[in-house]
C-alpha positions as CSV (number, residue, x, y, z in Angstrom):
1,X,23.4,-23.8,-52.0
2,X,23.2,-27.5,-52.9
3,X,19.7,-27.1,-54.1
4,X,20.3,-23.8,-55.7
5,X,17.9,-22.0,-53.4
6,X,20.5,-19.7,-51.7
7,X,20.4,-17.2,-54.6
8,X,16.5,-17.2,-54.6
9,X,16.1,-16.2,-50.9
10,X,13.9,-13.1,-50.6
11,X,15.2,-10.0,-49.1
12,X,14.3,-9.5,-45.4
13,X,13.2,-6.1,-44.2
14,X,13.4,-5.3,-40.5
15,X,11.5,-2.7,-38.5
16,X,12.8,-1.3,-35.2
17,X,9.9,-1.3,-32.8
18,X,11.9,-0.7,-29.7
19,X,12.0,3.1,-30.0
20,X,9.6,4.6,-27.5
21,X,8.6,1.4,-25.8
22,X,11.0,1.9,-23.0
23,X,8.8,4.8,-21.8
24,X,5.4,2.9,-22.2
25,X,5.1,1.8,-18.5
26,X,6.5,5.0,-17.0
27,X,3.5,7.2,-17.6
28,X,5.4,9.4,-20.0
29,X,3.9,10.0,-23.4
30,X,5.4,7.6,-25.9
31,X,6.0,8.9,-29.5
32,X,2.6,9.4,-31.2
33,X,2.7,6.7,-33.9
34,X,-1.0,6.3,-34.4
35,X,-2.0,10.0,-34.5
36,X,-4.2,9.4,-31.4
37,X,-4.0,11.8,-28.5
38,X,-5.9,11.1,-25.3
39,X,-6.7,14.1,-23.2
40,X,-7.2,14.2,-19.4
41,X,-11.0,14.7,-20.1
42,X,-11.2,11.5,-22.1
43,X,-9.3,9.4,-19.4
44,X,-11.0,10.9,-16.3
45,X,-14.4,9.1,-16.8
46,X,-12.5,5.7,-16.7
47,X,-11.4,6.3,-13.1
48,X,-13.3,4.3,-10.4
49,X,-13.4,1.1,-8.4
50,X,-13.5,-2.3,-10.2
51,X,-13.7,-5.9,-9.2
52,X,-12.6,-9.2,-10.7
53,X,-14.7,-12.3,-9.8
54,X,-11.9,-14.6,-11.2
55,X,-9.3,-13.1,-8.9
56,X,-11.6,-12.1,-6.1
57,X,-9.8,-8.8,-6.1
58,X,-10.8,-5.2,-6.1
59,X,-8.7,-2.6,-8.0
60,X,-8.9,1.1,-8.4
61,X,-8.4,2.8,-11.7
62,X,-7.0,6.3,-11.6
63,X,-6.5,8.9,-14.3
64,X,-3.3,11.0,-14.1
65,X,-2.3,13.3,-16.9
66,X,-3.8,11.1,-19.6
67,X,-2.3,7.9,-18.0
68,X,-4.3,5.1,-16.4
69,X,-3.0,3.8,-13.1
70,X,-4.3,0.5,-11.7
71,X,-3.9,0.3,-8.0
72,X,-4.0,-3.2,-6.5
73,X,-4.0,-4.3,-2.9
74,X,-0.5,-5.1,-1.6
75,X,1.1,-4.6,-5.0
76,X,2.8,-1.9,-7.0
77,X,0.8,0.3,-9.3
78,X,0.5,-0.5,-13.0
79,X,0.7,2.4,-15.4
80,X,-0.9,2.3,-18.8
81,X,-0.6,4.7,-21.7
82,X,-3.0,5.1,-24.6
83,X,-2.5,2.7,-27.5
84,X,-5.8,3.2,-29.4
85,X,-9.3,4.1,-28.6
86,X,-10.2,2.4,-25.4
87,X,-7.0,0.4,-25.5
88,X,-4.0,1.0,-23.2
89,X,-0.7,-0.7,-22.8
90,X,2.4,-0.7,-20.6
91,X,6.1,-1.7,-20.7
92,X,5.2,-5.2,-19.5
93,X,3.2,-5.7,-22.7
94,X,-0.1,-5.8,-20.9
95,X,-3.2,-4.7,-22.7
96,X,-6.0,-3.0,-20.9
97,X,-9.3,-2.7,-22.9
98,X,-12.2,-0.6,-21.8
99,X,-15.6,-2.3,-22.0
100,X,-18.5,0.0,-22.7
101,X,-22.2,-0.6,-22.4
102,X,-25.2,1.1,-24.2
103,X,-24.7,4.8,-24.6
104,X,-20.9,4.5,-24.2
105,X,-21.0,4.1,-20.4
106,X,-18.0,2.3,-18.9
107,X,-19.0,-1.1,-17.6
108,X,-15.5,-2.3,-16.8
109,X,-12.2,-3.4,-18.4
110,X,-10.3,-6.5,-19.5
111,X,-6.7,-7.1,-18.9
112,X,-4.5,-9.3,-21.1
113,X,-1.0,-10.4,-20.2
114,X,1.1,-13.2,-21.3
115,X,-1.1,-16.3,-21.5
116,X,-4.0,-14.7,-19.6
117,X,-6.6,-13.3,-22.0
118,X,-9.4,-10.9,-21.2
119,X,-9.4,-11.1,-17.4
120,X,-12.6,-9.2,-16.6
121,X,-13.0,-6.3,-14.1
122,X,-16.5,-5.0,-13.5
123,X,-17.1,-1.4,-12.4
124,X,-18.6,-1.1,-8.9
């Protein structure tokens, strides 16, 4: 106000992104905001056994009703719902990205969470 800037402040627009996110990690379909629908047939080829050299840990990726489930040894399952083509997310704000090779074959996936970026898992 002293500098006369208070009256020149631009209007702020807010967007509520919280709707639908509470269901993201539960395996239920979130509201379709992108127009993308993933069928069971599209998710089923992603299922299989994968391994991370960085973690020295095997994981199993399962397809259940269009939802990807990551099973880890001695830990709870992680459920991911479709976000975009070959991208999945969950309620913990993790991002799972499918890595494809020539011809579209699934080579593995990467997992991004918090400060960890592109943690690689290779298909066995």
